[in-house]
BADOPA-335880 format. One record per residue (C-alpha): residue number from 1; residue in three letters; chain; x, y, z. Coordinates in steps of 0.001 Angstrom, whole numbers. Layout:
<mivexs>
(NUM,"ALA","A",(X,Y,Z))
...
</mivexs>
This chain:
<mivexs>
(1,"MET","A",(1457,-35616,-10141))
(2,"SER","A",(-1856,-36372,-8403))
(3,"ASN","A",(-190,-35819,-5019))
(4,"LEU","A",(1097,-32472,-6245))
(5,"ASN","A",(-2403,-31531,-7375))
(6,"SER","A",(-3528,-31935,-3760))
(7,"ASN","A",(-1601,-28746,-2944))
(8,"LEU","A",(-4388,-26803,-4660))
(9,"TRP","A",(-7057,-27763,-2121))
(10,"LYS","A",(-4578,-27684,742))
(11,"TYR","A",(-3690,-24146,-320))
(12,"PHE","A",(-7324,-23145,237))
(13,"PHE","A",(-7417,-24479,3798))
(14,"PHE","A",(-3937,-23168,4569))
(15,"LEU","A",(-5060,-19642,3655))
(16,"PHE","A",(-8366,-19931,5492))
(17,"THR","A",(-6684,-20970,8737))
(18,"GLN","A",(-4169,-18133,8289))
(19,"ARG","A",(-6901,-15499,8366))
(20,"ARG","A",(-7245,-13520,11568))
(21,"ASN","A",(-10989,-12941,11370))
(22,"PHE","A",(-11083,-11834,15012))
(23,"MET","A",(-9021,-8694,14254))
(24,"THR","A",(-12206,-6629,13986))
(25,"ILE","A",(-12876,-7096,17683))
(26,"LEU","A",(-9278,-7402,18933))
(27,"SER","A",(-8858,-3678,19598))
(28,"ILE","A",(-12280,-3545,21279))
(29,"TYR","A",(-11380,-6633,23336))
(30,"PHE","A",(-8110,-4967,24348))
(31,"LEU","A",(-9976,-1889,25601))
(32,"THR","A",(-12089,-4094,27910))
(33,"LEU","A",(-8934,-4971,29854))
(34,"PRO","A",(-8004,-2864,32910))
(35,"ASN","A",(-5811,247,32457))
(36,"THR","A",(-5757,211,28653))
(37,"THR","A",(-6109,3116,26183))
(38,"ALA","A",(-6736,3532,22443))
(39,"GLN","A",(-3203,4862,21991))
(40,"GLN","A",(-1769,1591,23313))
(41,"ILE","A",(-3441,-216,20401))
(42,"GLY","A",(-1122,1636,18049))
(43,"PHE","A",(1899,879,20210))
(44,"TYR","A",(1416,-2895,20590))
(45,"THR","A",(609,-3156,16878))
(46,"ALA","A",(3688,-1139,15907))
(47,"ILE","A",(5974,-3217,18141))
(48,"GLY","A",(4583,-6433,16715))
(49,"ASN","A",(5010,-5194,13167))
(50,"LEU","A",(8584,-4162,13927))
(51,"ALA","A",(9366,-7843,14420))
(52,"GLY","A",(7828,-8565,11036))
(53,"PHE","A",(9845,-5775,9445))
(54,"LEU","A",(13112,-7133,10824))
(55,"LEU","A",(12313,-10715,9789))
(56,"GLU","A",(10554,-10264,6428))
(57,"ILE","A",(13500,-10517,4022))
(58,"PRO","A",(15515,-12911,6254))
(59,"SER","A",(12438,-15154,6482))
(60,"GLY","A",(12075,-15162,2701))
(61,"TYR","A",(15761,-15971,2325))
(62,"LEU","A",(15485,-18700,4970))
(63,"SER","A",(12517,-20110,3089))
(64,"ASP","A",(14422,-20203,-198))
(65,"ARG","A",(17442,-21833,1419))
(66,"LEU","A",(15838,-24313,3829))
(67,"GLY","A",(12599,-25041,2006))
(68,"HIS","A",(9213,-23414,1567))
(69,"LYS","A",(7263,-26173,3300))
(70,"PHE","A",(9523,-26059,6374))
(71,"THR","A",(8975,-22298,6636))
(72,"LEU","A",(5197,-22652,6284))
(73,"VAL","A",(5144,-25145,9160))
(74,"LEU","A",(7093,-22683,11326))
(75,"ALA","A",(4573,-19992,10390))
(76,"LYS","A",(1664,-22113,11624))
(77,"VAL","A",(3426,-22872,14898))
(78,"SER","A",(4005,-19157,15473))
(79,"LEU","A",(382,-18390,14610))
(80,"PHE","A",(-895,-20897,17158))
(81,"PHE","A",(1135,-19356,19976))
(82,"SER","A",(72,-15867,18901))
(83,"THR","A",(-3594,-16702,19406))
(84,"PHE","A",(-2697,-18467,22649))
(85,"CYS","A",(-1120,-15241,23969))
(86,"PHE","A",(-4149,-13108,23086))
(87,"ILE","A",(-6427,-15506,24962))
(88,"PHE","A",(-4416,-16328,28058))
(89,"PHE","A",(-2025,-13350,28552))
(90,"GLN","A",(-4585,-10573,28981))
(91,"THR","A",(-2148,-7723,29552))
(92,"PHE","A",(-514,-5042,27423))
(93,"TYR","A",(2695,-7102,27289))
(94,"GLY","A",(735,-10231,26401))
(95,"PHE","A",(-707,-8375,23426))
(96,"ILE","A",(2776,-7251,22417))
(97,"LEU","A",(3996,-10864,22461))
(98,"GLY","A",(912,-12024,20565))
(99,"SER","A",(1417,-9289,17968))
(100,"ILE","A",(5094,-10206,17545))
(101,"LEU","A",(4253,-13877,16994))
(102,"LEU","A",(1452,-12942,14612))
(103,"THR","A",(3713,-10787,12461))
(104,"ILE","A",(6452,-13441,12526))
(105,"SER","A",(3919,-15879,11107))
(106,"THR","A",(2842,-13335,8507))
(107,"ALA","A",(6475,-12729,7535))
(108,"PHE","A",(7097,-16456,7115))
(109,"VAL","A",(3967,-16896,4986))
(110,"SER","A",(3932,-13688,2910))
(111,"GLY","A",(6394,-14497,150))
(112,"THR","A",(6723,-18204,887))
(113,"ILE","A",(3189,-19384,152))
(114,"SER","A",(3185,-17577,-3211))
(115,"ALA","A",(6602,-19022,-4089))
(116,"PHE","A",(5432,-22492,-3026))
(117,"MET","A",(2333,-22283,-5217))
(118,"HIS","A",(4316,-20841,-8124))
(119,"ASP","A",(6649,-23860,-7900))
(120,"THR","A",(3653,-26193,-7662))
(121,"LEU","A",(1987,-24728,-10747))
(122,"HIS","A",(5295,-24726,-12625))
(123,"SER","A",(5666,-28450,-11937))
(124,"LEU","A",(2076,-28999,-13090))
(125,"GLY","A",(2694,-27024,-16295))
(126,"ARG","A",(218,-24317,-15229))
(127,"GLU","A",(2600,-21493,-14337))
(128,"LYS","A",(768,-18967,-16548))
(129,"ASP","A",(-2390,-19562,-14498))
(130,"PHE","A",(-714,-18425,-11271))
(131,"SER","A",(-2633,-15155,-10794))
(132,"LYS","A",(-5918,-16727,-11912))
(133,"ILE","A",(-5658,-19744,-9575))
(134,"THR","A",(-4259,-17951,-6533))
(135,"GLY","A",(-6585,-14991,-7011))
(136,"LYS","A",(-9663,-17192,-7244))
(137,"THR","A",(-8594,-19333,-4272))
(138,"LYS","A",(-7990,-16274,-2101))
(139,"ALA","A",(-11316,-14870,-3239))
(140,"ASN","A",(-13141,-18073,-2260))
(141,"VAL","A",(-11395,-18066,1120))
(142,"SER","A",(-12615,-14509,1590))
(143,"LEU","A",(-16178,-15503,771))
(144,"LEU","A",(-16060,-18237,3399))
(145,"SER","A",(-14541,-15775,5861))
(146,"VAL","A",(-17527,-13455,5420))
(147,"PHE","A",(-19820,-15790,7355))
(148,"PHE","A",(-17379,-16081,10260))
(149,"ILE","A",(-16731,-12331,10400))
(150,"ILE","A",(-20382,-11336,10234))
(151,"GLY","A",(-21042,-13844,13012))
(152,"LEU","A",(-18458,-12174,15269))
(153,"PRO","A",(-20925,-9873,17070))
(154,"PHE","A",(-23083,-12892,17915))
(155,"PHE","A",(-20082,-14880,19157))
(156,"THR","A",(-19032,-11963,21340))
(157,"THR","A",(-22462,-11816,22998))
(158,"ILE","A",(-21606,-15250,24398))
(159,"ASN","A",(-18017,-14368,25257))
(160,"ILE","A",(-15760,-11750,23683))
(161,"ILE","A",(-12874,-14228,23440))
(162,"LEU","A",(-14953,-16980,21792))
(163,"PRO","A",(-13816,-15901,18271))
(164,"LEU","A",(-10197,-16266,19430))
(165,"ILE","A",(-10875,-19724,20849))
(166,"ILE","A",(-12393,-20776,17501))
(167,"SER","A",(-9275,-19412,15770))
(168,"LEU","A",(-7063,-21441,18098))
(169,"VAL","A",(-8846,-24623,16983))
(170,"LEU","A",(-8423,-23578,13333))
(171,"ASP","A",(-4708,-22929,13996))
(172,"ILE","A",(-4275,-26584,14975))
(173,"PHE","A",(-6019,-27665,11771))
(174,"GLY","A",(-3852,-25271,9747))
(175,"LEU","A",(-696,-26723,11273))
(176,"LEU","A",(-1807,-30204,10211))
(177,"ILE","A",(-2445,-28951,6666))
(178,"SER","A",(1052,-27439,6478))
(179,"LEU","A",(2572,-30771,7520))
(180,"ILE","A",(937,-32662,4630))
(181,"LEU","A",(1824,-30215,1841))
(182,"VAL","A",(3641,-31907,-1058))
(183,"THR","A",(6976,-30299,-1965))
(184,"PRO","A",(7355,-29734,-5741))
(185,"LYS","A",(10459,-31151,-7421))
(186,"GLU","A",(13202,-28533,-7623))
(187,"GLU","A",(14655,-27972,-11078))
(188,"THR","A",(17812,-25837,-11135))
(189,"THR","A",(20786,-25450,-13419))
(190,"GLU","A",(24372,-25801,-12197))
(191,"GLN","A",(24713,-22008,-12294))
(192,"GLU","A",(21587,-21564,-10179))
(193,"LYS","A",(22852,-24033,-7566))
(194,"LYS","A",(25499,-21508,-6511))
(195,"GLN","A",(24417,-19925,-3240))
(196,"LYS","A",(23834,-16167,-3097))
(197,"THR","A",(23705,-13800,-165))
(198,"ILE","A",(20751,-11526,538))
(199,"SER","A",(22796,-8503,-552))
(200,"GLN","A",(23620,-10166,-3884))
(201,"ILE","A",(19956,-10876,-4532))
(202,"LEU","A",(18961,-7310,-3645))
(203,"ARG","A",(21685,-5867,-5874))
(204,"GLU","A",(20276,-7880,-8763))
(205,"THR","A",(16759,-6612,-8119))
(206,"LYS","A",(18102,-3044,-7976))
(207,"SER","A",(19540,-3451,-11456))
(208,"LEU","A",(16093,-4542,-12621))
(209,"ASN","A",(14442,-1355,-11287))
(210,"PHE","A",(12413,-3389,-8837))
(211,"PHE","A",(12763,-1120,-5805))
(212,"PRO","A",(10351,1648,-6941))
(213,"PHE","A",(7759,-991,-7832))
(214,"ALA","A",(8198,-2733,-4471))
(215,"LEU","A",(7977,628,-2685))
(216,"PHE","A",(4656,1389,-4374))
(217,"THR","A",(2990,-1963,-3724))
(218,"GLY","A",(4517,-2319,-258))
(219,"THR","A",(3374,1159,790))
(220,"VAL","A",(-217,542,-296))
(221,"LEU","A",(-326,-2726,1630))
(222,"GLY","A",(1443,-1228,4649))
(223,"PHE","A",(-974,1692,4962))
(224,"SER","A",(-3944,-662,4595))
(225,"LEU","A",(-2755,-3121,7245))
(226,"GLY","A",(-1285,-401,9464))
(227,"ASP","A",(-4634,1334,9905))
(228,"VAL","A",(-5584,-192,13251))
(229,"PHE","A",(-7837,2694,14241))
(230,"LYS","A",(-10646,2286,11698))
(231,"TYR","A",(-13042,429,13967))
(232,"VAL","A",(-12474,2761,16895))
(233,"TYR","A",(-12856,5707,14485))
(234,"LEU","A",(-16161,4334,13207))
(235,"GLU","A",(-17363,4013,16790))
(236,"SER","A",(-16461,7687,17331))
(237,"LEU","A",(-18781,8503,14396))
(238,"SER","A",(-21563,6606,16210))
(239,"TYR","A",(-21292,3543,14000))
(240,"PRO","A",(-23128,696,15821))
(241,"VAL","A",(-20714,-1785,17416))
(242,"LEU","A",(-23073,-4597,16382))
(243,"TYR","A",(-22216,-3895,12726))
(244,"VAL","A",(-18441,-3632,13093))
(245,"GLY","A",(-18051,-7198,11859))
(246,"PHE","A",(-19911,-6299,8665))
(247,"VAL","A",(-17140,-3878,7663))
(248,"MET","A",(-14522,-6594,7538))
(249,"GLY","A",(-17032,-9180,6313))
(250,"LEU","A",(-18242,-7123,3364))
(251,"SER","A",(-14664,-6177,2475))
(252,"ARG","A",(-14096,-9911,2020))
(253,"LEU","A",(-17077,-9980,-345))
(254,"VAL","A",(-15425,-7210,-2401))
(255,"TRP","A",(-12210,-9260,-2245))
(256,"PHE","A",(-14146,-12237,-3637))
(257,"LEU","A",(-15475,-10169,-6543))
(258,"ILE","A",(-12103,-8606,-7398))
(259,"GLY","A",(-10275,-11925,-7096))
(260,"ASN","A",(-12637,-13608,-9544))
(261,"ALA","A",(-12358,-10629,-11911))
(262,"ILE","A",(-8557,-10951,-12212))
(263,"PRO","A",(-8619,-12559,-15700))
(264,"PHE","A",(-10783,-9661,-16936))
(265,"ILE","A",(-8540,-7055,-15295))
(266,"GLU","A",(-5377,-8623,-16731))
(267,"LYS","A",(-6901,-8619,-20204))
(268,"HIS","A",(-8178,-5044,-20246))
(269,"VAL","A",(-6016,-3071,-17792))
(270,"SER","A",(-2270,-2495,-17993))
(271,"ILE","A",(20,-2298,-14982))
(272,"LYS","A",(618,1368,-15759))
(273,"GLN","A",(-3118,2098,-15697))
(274,"LEU","A",(-3505,128,-12483))
(275,"LEU","A",(-725,2082,-10769))
(276,"LEU","A",(-2128,5433,-11927))
(277,"PHE","A",(-5563,4484,-10598))
(278,"GLU","A",(-4192,3422,-7203))
(279,"THR","A",(-2109,6595,-6843))
(280,"VAL","A",(-5386,8514,-6791))
(281,"PHE","A",(-7781,5969,-5308))
(282,"PHE","A",(-6109,5128,-2011))
(283,"PRO","A",(-5162,8662,-849))
(284,"LEU","A",(-8561,9976,-1965))
(285,"SER","A",(-10331,7235,17))
(286,"LEU","A",(-8468,8220,3191))
(287,"PHE","A",(-9225,11906,2559))
(288,"LEU","A",(-12942,11230,2168))
(289,"ILE","A",(-12946,9045,5293))
(290,"ALA","A",(-11533,11993,7237))
(291,"TYR","A",(-13841,14517,5568))
(292,"THR","A",(-17154,12760,6084))
(293,"ASN","A",(-19190,12699,9272))
(294,"ASN","A",(-21395,9924,7934))
(295,"PRO","A",(-20340,6609,9572))
(296,"TRP","A",(-22050,4535,6861))
(297,"PHE","A",(-20166,6295,4059))
(298,"ALA","A",(-16869,5941,5946))
(299,"ALA","A",(-17600,2244,6529))
(300,"ALA","A",(-18330,1778,2794))
(301,"LEU","A",(-14966,3354,1917))
(302,"PHE","A",(-13152,1057,4357))
(303,"ILE","A",(-14954,-1940,2820))
(304,"VAL","A",(-14120,-1124,-802))
(305,"LYS","A",(-10545,-49,-63))
(306,"ALA","A",(-9662,-3190,1910))
(307,"GLY","A",(-11412,-5566,-470))
(308,"TYR","A",(-9717,-4094,-3507))
(309,"VAL","A",(-6158,-3992,-2144))
(310,"PHE","A",(-6201,-7680,-1216))
(311,"GLY","A",(-8249,-8855,-4187))
(312,"ARG","A",(-5887,-7462,-6819))
(313,"GLY","A",(-2722,-8710,-5012))
(314,"PRO","A",(-2059,-11771,-7233))
(315,"ILE","A",(-1866,-9515,-10307))
(316,"PHE","A",(1188,-7769,-8890))
(317,"GLU","A",(2697,-11009,-7609))
(318,"GLN","A",(2579,-12599,-11046))
(319,"TYR","A",(3967,-9429,-12620))
(320,"ILE","A",(6891,-9454,-10165))
(321,"LEU","A",(7666,-13132,-10711))
(322,"THR","A",(7415,-12744,-14477))
(323,"ASN","A",(9321,-9481,-14950))
(324,"TYR","A",(11756,-9119,-12043))
(325,"LEU","A",(12804,-12655,-11101))
(326,"SER","A",(16416,-13252,-12182))
(327,"ASP","A",(16965,-16466,-10167))
(328,"LYS","A",(13981,-18762,-9693))
(329,"ARG","A",(15412,-20193,-6460))
(330,"TYR","A",(14834,-16915,-4655))
(331,"LYS","A",(11145,-16259,-5297))
(332,"ALA","A",(10254,-15855,-1626))
(333,"THR","A",(13170,-13459,-1073))
(334,"LEU","A",(12069,-11293,-3993))
(335,"LEU","A",(8425,-11202,-2903))
(336,"SER","A",(9539,-10474,657))
(337,"LEU","A",(11060,-7149,-365))
(338,"GLN","A",(7686,-5505,-971))
(339,"ASN","A",(6408,-7108,2240))
(340,"GLN","A",(9433,-5728,4088))
(341,"ILE","A",(8386,-2254,2968))
(342,"SER","A",(4812,-3061,3945))
(343,"PHE","A",(5922,-3982,7464))
(344,"LEU","A",(7922,-753,7703))
(345,"PHE","A",(4745,1252,7194))
(346,"GLN","A",(2786,-1109,9432))
(347,"VAL","A",(5251,-5,12120))
(348,"LEU","A",(5319,3697,11278))
(349,"VAL","A",(1642,4301,10565))
(350,"PRO","A",(125,3079,13876))
(351,"PHE","A",(3069,4425,15902))
(352,"LEU","A",(2986,7952,14447))
(353,"ILE","A",(-764,8201,13943))
(354,"ALA","A",(-1287,7088,17562))
(355,"TYR","A",(-65,10527,18655))
(356,"ILE","A",(-2249,12380,16164))
(357,"VAL","A",(-5454,10477,16948))
(358,"SER","A",(-5053,11431,20609))
(359,"TYR","A",(-6045,14909,19366))
(360,"SER","A",(-8316,13991,16473))
(361,"PHE","A",(-9103,10866,14477))
(362,"LYS","A",(-9926,13012,11449))
(363,"LEU","A",(-6558,14749,11585))
(364,"GLY","A",(-4919,11324,11662))
(365,"TYR","A",(-6678,10250,8466))
(366,"TYR","A",(-5860,13530,6731))
(367,"ALA","A",(-2202,12945,7606))
(368,"MET","A",(-2329,9391,6219))
(369,"SER","A",(-3965,10601,3007))
(370,"PHE","A",(-1353,13295,2336))
(371,"SER","A",(1682,11144,3191))
(372,"LEU","A",(393,8165,1159))
(373,"PHE","A",(-144,10330,-1925))
(374,"CYS","A",(3365,11790,-1690))
(375,"ILE","A",(4980,8333,-1476))
(376,"LEU","A",(2901,6783,-4251))
(377,"ALA","A",(3315,9711,-6633))
(378,"SER","A",(7088,9778,-6068))
(379,"SER","A",(7375,6023,-6617))
(380,"LEU","A",(5260,6214,-9758))
(381,"LEU","A",(7588,8752,-11354))
(382,"PHE","A",(10475,6277,-11108))
(383,"ILE","A",(8346,3328,-12232))
(384,"LEU","A",(7116,5102,-15364))
(385,"ARG","A",(10671,5621,-16552))
(386,"SER","A",(11148,1886,-17037))
(387,"LEU","A",(7609,561,-17322))
(388,"GLY","A",(6082,75,-20758))
(389,"GLU","A",(2430,-365,-21591))
(390,"LYS","A",(2218,-4113,-20798))
(391,"PRO","A",(-700,-6332,-19818))
(392,"ALA","A",(-1104,-6521,-16058))
(393,"ALA","A",(602,-9881,-15760))
(394,"ALA","A",(1975,-10456,-19195))
(395,"PRO","A",(4772,-13024,-19505))
</mivexs>
């Protein structure tokens, strides 16, 4: 049991070494290379995310079949080579390869790490504390990340690739952490030992009305992660490059606050209320970002929006695992469905918006605002048909 408890502190370091804190300067670093354009940022990101989209559900299924720890080790290996490509293959195609490896790692981790921790807490008799523990751990990781992110401008004054080199060292440490994770004891009934195909699992989730819920949460995450133009857009509004790192850094501070407030949110806010709020909040944020000419106000919106979407994530994860899981062996597969949708929009958003921003960044953000509202509102109509007024993560 004490060995299993060690997964809690290992989980912290696993998440910290999974963070790509250098992403704030990656697009700027790319534009320092010869013969590169802002539009190519959208293209290499979209191509990389396409790999994640194709692998998301298969990776979750692979994780459930072959083992969560094995999949997490593969994720760390892929992450190491991703950073390696960004540092040493300084071409458009090198960035494509790095992006593909990065999204492969993300796909392997996305549902798997949550499933692994859910199994760990179940074995420790603390399953009901899943959202509280994971939310607080992610929040603390975000707080630690703030110092690294805010320090990015100072690292780049020495060498623009120094933050990537630091990440490469952290990737090695993260790989070591993944190798010493303790696998929880699997407890399954004879019925649950029967193997299922991906299509069988998805058909079961369809009968549980999970698809509209996954579409909503996956779309929000996809639009947030697919917005690769925010830092270039802020520069176009005359936002000082020196303070670019503060946007991502302060968003992690918001993440820290939201993550630690999860018990309060779960107690006082229902899932229905949370979904209604987000249907308005996220599209409105994008609209105001496009509408304003004030770079500081736009930066504040980016900070709050990013911090909130990641901070409240464990609430939805626990709700999914509590209300939609029909076979506990396939936790990673189930969680991967919303991430599959997220990757779809991480492909579509940068690819399509890349054409619009070539004319106007503001027009691109107006387009994102309108399309996001349409998708969320449509999804919400289906969700409300089957969703009662329940606590945010009620068992």
